[in-house]
C-alpha positions in Angstrom: 0.0 0.0 0.0 1.4 3.4 -0.9 0.9 6.9 0.6 -1.7 8.2 -1.8 -4.6 9.5 0.3 -5.1 13.2 1.0 -4.7 12.6 4.7 -1.4 10.9 4.2 -0.2 13.6 1.8 -1.1 16.2 4.5 0.9 14.3 7.0 3.9 14.1 4.6 3.6 17.8 3.9 3.7 18.5 7.7 6.6 16.1 8.0 8.6 18.0 5.4 8.0 21.2 7.3 9.6 19.6 10.4 6.5 18.6 12.3 7.6 15.7 14.6 4.0 14.9 15.5 3.5 14.0 11.9 6.4 11.6 12.1 4.7 10.0 15.2 1.4 9.6 13.3 3.1 8.2 10.2 5.2 5.8 12.2 2.0 4.6 14.0 0.3 4.0 10.7 3.1 1.9 9.4 3.9 0.1 12.7 2.2 -3.1 11.8 4.0 -3.5 8.5 7.3 -2.6 10.1 6.6 -5.1 12.9 6.0 -7.9 10.5 9.3 -7.2 8.8 11.1 -7.2 12.2 9.5 -10.4 13.4 10.2 -12.1 10.0 13.9 -11.1 9.9 14.9 -11.3 13.5 17.5 -14.0 14.0 15.9 -17.1 15.5 18.6 -17.1 18.2 17.2 -13.8 19.6 13.6 -14.8 19.9 12.6 -14.6 23.5 15.4 -12.2 24.1 14.5 -9.3 21.8 11.0 -8.1 21.3 9.9 -6.6 17.9 8.3 -3.7 19.9 11.7 -2.8 21.4 13.3 -2.8 17.9 10.5 -0.5 16.7 10.9 1.9 19.6 14.6 2.3 18.9 13.9 2.6 15.2 11.5 5.5 15.9 14.2 7.3 17.9 16.6 6.7 14.9 14.0 8.1 12.5 13.7 11.3 14.6 17.5 11.7 14.5 17.7 11.0 10.7 14.6 13.0 9.8 16.5 16.2 8.8 18.5 14.1 6.2 15.3 12.7 4.8 13.8 16.2 4.7 16.8 17.5 2.8 16.8 14.7 0.3 13.7 12.5 0.2 15.1 10.0 -2.2 12.6 7.2 -1.6 8.9 6.8 -0.5 8.5 7.6 3.2 7.4 4.1 4.2 10.5 2.6 2.5 12.6 5.1 4.3 11.1 4.0 7.6 11.7 0.4 6.6 15.3 1.2 5.8 15.8 2.9 9.2 14.2 -0.1 10.9 16.4 -2.5 9.0 19.5 -0.6 10.1 18.4 -0.8 13.7 17.7 -4.5 13.3 21.2 -5.1 11.9 22.6 -3.2 14.9 20.6 -5.4 17.3 22.0 -8.5 15.6 25.5 -7.1 16.0 25.0 -6.2 19.7 23.6 -9.6 20.7 25.4 -12.0 18.4 28.8 -10.3 17.9 31.1 -12.8 16.2 28.2 -15.2 15.8 26.4 -12.9 13.5 25.4 -14.2 10.0 28.1 -13.9 7.4 27.6 -10.9 5.1 27.5 -13.4 2.2 24.2 -14.6 3.5 22.7 -11.2 3.4 21.1 -9.7 0.3 22.6 -6.5 -1.0 20.0 -3.8 -1.7 20.3 -0.3 -3.1 20.9 1.4 0.3 22.6 -1.3 2.4 22.3 -4.9 3.6 19.1 -6.5 4.8 19.1 -9.6 7.1 18.5 -12.6 4.9 15.0 -14.0 4.2 15.4 -17.3 6.0 13.8 -20.2 4.2 13.3 -21.8 7.7 11.3 -18.8 8.8 9.3 -18.7 5.6 8.3 -22.4 6.1 7.5 -21.7 9.8 5.1 -19.0 8.9 3.5 -21.1 6.2 3.1 -23.8 8.9 1.4 -21.3 11.2 -1.4 -21.0 8.7 -2.5 -24.6 9.2 -4.1 -26.2 12.3 -1.8 -28.2 14.6 -3.1 -31.5 13.2 -2.5 -30.3 9.6 0.9 -29.1 10.5 1.8 -32.5 12.0 0.5 -34.3 8.8 2.6 -32.0 6.6 5.8 -32.0 8.7 7.7 -33.9 6.0 6.3 -31.8 3.2 7.3 -28.6 5.1 10.9 -30.0 5.3 10.8 -30.6 1.5 9.5 -27.0 1.0 12.4 -25.7 3.0 14.8 -27.7 0.9 13.2 -26.2 -2.2 13.5 -22.7 -0.8 17.1 -23.3 0.2 17.8 -24.2 -3.4 16.7 -20.8 -4.8 19.1 -18.0 -5.4 19.1 -15.6 -2.5 17.7 -12.8 -4.7 14.8 -15.0 -5.8 14.1 -16.0 -2.2 14.2 -12.3 -1.2 11.7 -11.4 -3.9 9.2 -14.0 -2.6 9.8 -12.8 1.0 9.2 -9.2 0.2 6.1 -9.9 -1.8 4.5 -12.5 0.3 5.7 -12.1 3.9 6.3 -8.4 4.0 3.4 -7.8 1.6 5.2 -5.2 -0.4 3.9 -4.1 -3.8 6.0 -4.7 -6.9 7.0 -1.0 -6.9 8.1 -1.2 -3.3 10.0 -4.4 -3.9 11.8 -2.9 -6.8 12.8 0.1 -4.7 14.1 -2.1 -1.9 16.2 -4.2 -4.3 17.4 -1.2 -6.3 16.1 -2.5 -9.6 13.4 -1.4 -12.1 9.8 -2.4 -11.5 9.8 -4.5 -14.7 12.9 -6.3 -13.5 11.3 -6.9 -10.1 8.2 -8.3 -11.7 10.2 -10.7 -13.9 12.3 -11.8 -10.9 9.1 -12.5 -9.0 7.6 -14.6 -11.8 10.9 -16.4 -12.3 11.1 -17.1 -8.5 7.6 -18.6 -8.5 8.4 -20.8 -11.5 11.7 -22.0 -10.0 9.9 -22.8 -6.7 7.2 -24.7 -8.6 9.8 -26.7 -10.5 11.5 -27.5 -7.2 8.2 -28.7 -5.7 7.1 -30.6 -8.8 8.3 -33.9 -7.4 6.8 -33.5 -4.0 3.8 -35.8 -3.6 2.0 -33.8 -1.0 2.1 -30.6 -3.0 1.1 -32.5 -6.2 -2.0 -33.7 -4.5 -2.9 -30.1 -3.5 -3.3 -30.9 0.2 -4.4 -27.9 2.2 
């Protein structure tokens, strides 16, 4: 969803004029989307130790500090700027808590304005499993393992496109901006990623049967 309503445009105009209350209102409107991103990308080793709400609180403080830079040169849509600020805070949280045990940079996907914690195939499968009842999840345990294997086999960029579109629920335009590519290229990558995932799943009996 993009900032297109008159109300949002009014908030953005107030923000550009230095109104910090407008920043608070805009951050609150995007809080759920940012929270989904943090919960999705937070390293599994930090669950139970770091709350998404704490990351968002720190990200809001960071946004306040960085706001003059955005006002001087608003080079991306405001939501994506907030997402970028939150990603930077999340990376710092990983560094603070994991130190030498942090994920290798090679397992992170390079984007136009920095690195983003990788879209973990294990986390993607876990969230898919959450959509089923406990009994269904038990019945599909083996299939979920096969799905993770299929996701692991994708190129990191293809996995990232699927994560941005389906788990963060970004639009194609937003996905393109995050990845630093043209919308047409993002759309092609998305279609290719789906095709490659379908090919990887083609031999899985449970998926072929279309089980729920």
